[in-house]
Structure formats: C-alpha cells, structure tokens
C-alpha positions in Angstrom: 116.2 87.9 112.0 116.2 87.7 108.1 118.5 89.4 105.7 116.7 92.7 104.8 117.7 93.8 101.3 119.4 97.7 102.3 116.7 99.3 100.1 113.9 98.4 102.1 115.4 100.7 104.9 115.1 103.7 102.3 111.8 105.8 102.8 111.8 106.7 99.1 111.6 103.0 98.2 108.4 102.9 98.7 105.6 104.6 96.4 102.9 105.0 99.2 103.7 106.5 102.5 100.9 107.0 105.6 101.5 109.1 108.7 101.1 106.8 111.9 100.4 108.0 115.5 101.1 105.7 118.7 99.0 106.3 121.3 99.6 106.7 124.9 98.1 103.3 125.5 100.5 101.8 123.0 103.8 102.5 125.0 105.1 99.9 127.1 106.6 100.3 131.0 109.8 101.8 129.2 108.0 104.5 127.3 108.2 102.9 123.8 105.6 102.0 121.0 105.1 98.2 122.3 105.6 95.4 119.4 101.8 94.9 118.7 101.0 98.7 118.6 103.6 99.0 115.6 102.0 95.7 114.1 98.8 97.8 114.1 100.3 100.8 112.5 101.4 98.3 109.7 97.9 96.8 109.2 96.3 100.0 109.1 99.0 101.8 106.7 98.4 98.5 104.2 94.4 99.1 104.6 95.0 102.2 103.7 97.4 101.5 100.7 94.7 98.8 99.1 92.2 101.3 99.4 93.9 103.9 97.7 94.8 101.3 94.7 91.5 99.1 94.5 89.1 101.1 96.3 86.9 100.5 99.4 84.3 98.5 97.4 87.0 96.0 96.3 88.6 95.4 99.8 85.0 94.9 101.3 82.5 93.8 98.6 80.8 90.3 99.6 81.8 87.1 98.3 85.4 88.2 97.7 87.5 88.9 100.6 91.4 89.5 100.8 93.0 87.6 103.6 96.3 87.9 105.5 98.0 84.5 105.0 101.3 85.8 106.7 102.9 88.3 108.4 106.3 89.0 109.5 108.0 91.9 111.7 112.0 92.3 111.8 111.7 94.9 114.7 114.9 96.6 114.0 114.8 99.8 117.0 113.0 101.1 119.8 110.0 103.4 118.8 110.0 106.7 120.7 106.8 108.2 122.1 105.5 110.3 121.5 105.8 110.8 117.8 104.5 110.8 114.3 105.9 108.1 112.0 105.9 107.1 108.6 104.9 103.8 107.3 106.1 103.3 104.0 103.9 100.4 101.4 104.7 98.6 98.3 103.8 96.0 96.2 106.5 93.1 96.1 105.1 90.5 94.1 101.6 89.5 92.8 100.4 86.2 91.5 97.3 84.8 90.0 95.6 84.6 93.7 98.1 86.3 96.4 100.0 89.1 96.3 103.1 90.0 98.7 103.2 93.5 100.3 106.6 95.0 102.1 106.4 98.0 104.4 108.7 99.6 106.9 107.9 102.3 109.8 110.1 105.2 110.0 110.7 107.2 113.4 112.2 110.5 111.9 114.6 109.3 109.1 115.6 106.2 110.5 113.9 102.5 109.9 112.9 100.9 113.1 111.0 98.0 111.5 110.2 96.3 108.2 107.1 94.0 108.2 106.0 91.6 105.0 102.3 90.4 104.1 100.9 88.2 102.1 97.5 88.6 101.1 95.1 85.6 99.1 92.0 86.7 97.7 88.9 84.4 98.8 85.4 84.0 97.5 82.4 82.4 99.0 83.9 78.9 97.8 87.3 78.7 98.4 90.7 80.2 96.8 90.1 82.3 93.9 92.2 84.3 91.5 92.4 88.2 91.5 89.9 89.2 88.7 91.7 91.3 85.7 91.0 94.6 87.1 92.2 94.0 90.6 95.0 92.2 89.7 96.3 95.2 87.0 95.9 97.5 90.1 98.0 95.9 92.0 100.5 95.3 89.5 100.9 98.9 88.5 104.9 99.7 88.1 103.9 103.1 90.4 103.0 100.4 93.3 105.9 98.2 92.8 108.7 98.4 95.2 111.5 101.0 94.3 108.9 102.7 91.8 109.9 106.3 91.0 108.1 108.4 93.0 
C-alpha cells in the first residue's frame, strides 16, 4: 500500500461529496461491501463530480471523450452493510491533456478507502488537449484538494 497523506483521510479536505448507498448485491459472504462495489461507488461519485464542474454535454460530446487511464484504490478497512456512505472527490492536478482526481470513501466519519484516477482527454484522432474552458473548470480553486468549503 502506498503512503497516504493524512489529509486524504479527512472528509472536509474534499470540496465535493456524493452520497453513496451500497446494494444488497454488493456484499460479500461476511456481510461487508465488496471491493468491486467500492470501486463502483468511487466511479459514480467521480462522474457526478465531473458533471457538476464540466456539465453533461462535455462528458458525452461526440468526438471528444474523457477516459480513465489509471485507477488505484487503497482499501483501509471493511465497509459495513447496510449503510449510507460519503465519497469525497477533488482535483489533484491538471495537465494539458490529463487530470488526476483523488477520492475517499467515508463510512460514518471514518475513511474506509482512498482512490486516485488519471483521466485523459481524447479525440477521434487520438490524444487531445483540454479546451480552455474545460481546463479552466478543472483548475478552479474550489475543486482542488484541500479547498476551503
């Protein structure tokens, strides 16, 4: 497991929070939310976050796509079922054609998992740069990790 910066384990470090609810089908034989289901909870929160800052039309526009190039998840403890969870999401860094998003899943007030995603912008002809508007939206100080809420 990689070394995790302590601030990543604190809910208020994330400017965006999404409610996540596990389904009965998401539990393992011990009654805990399974790792694949946790990955899906992260994905749903990430897409919701991106829709809130870029808009649905940017995420789904023809000829320009945002793809996940890398995903990592550190599972820190078991996630109890049933329950409602909070997934915090923030922008880590933004490059010319990629962005790094960081997330954490909170079960009650305890961090149960952290995730990092590298997203890349591609066009019909291959890798592409963010538009000025997209880059500005992704780089907004309110979306950055540790931004004041």
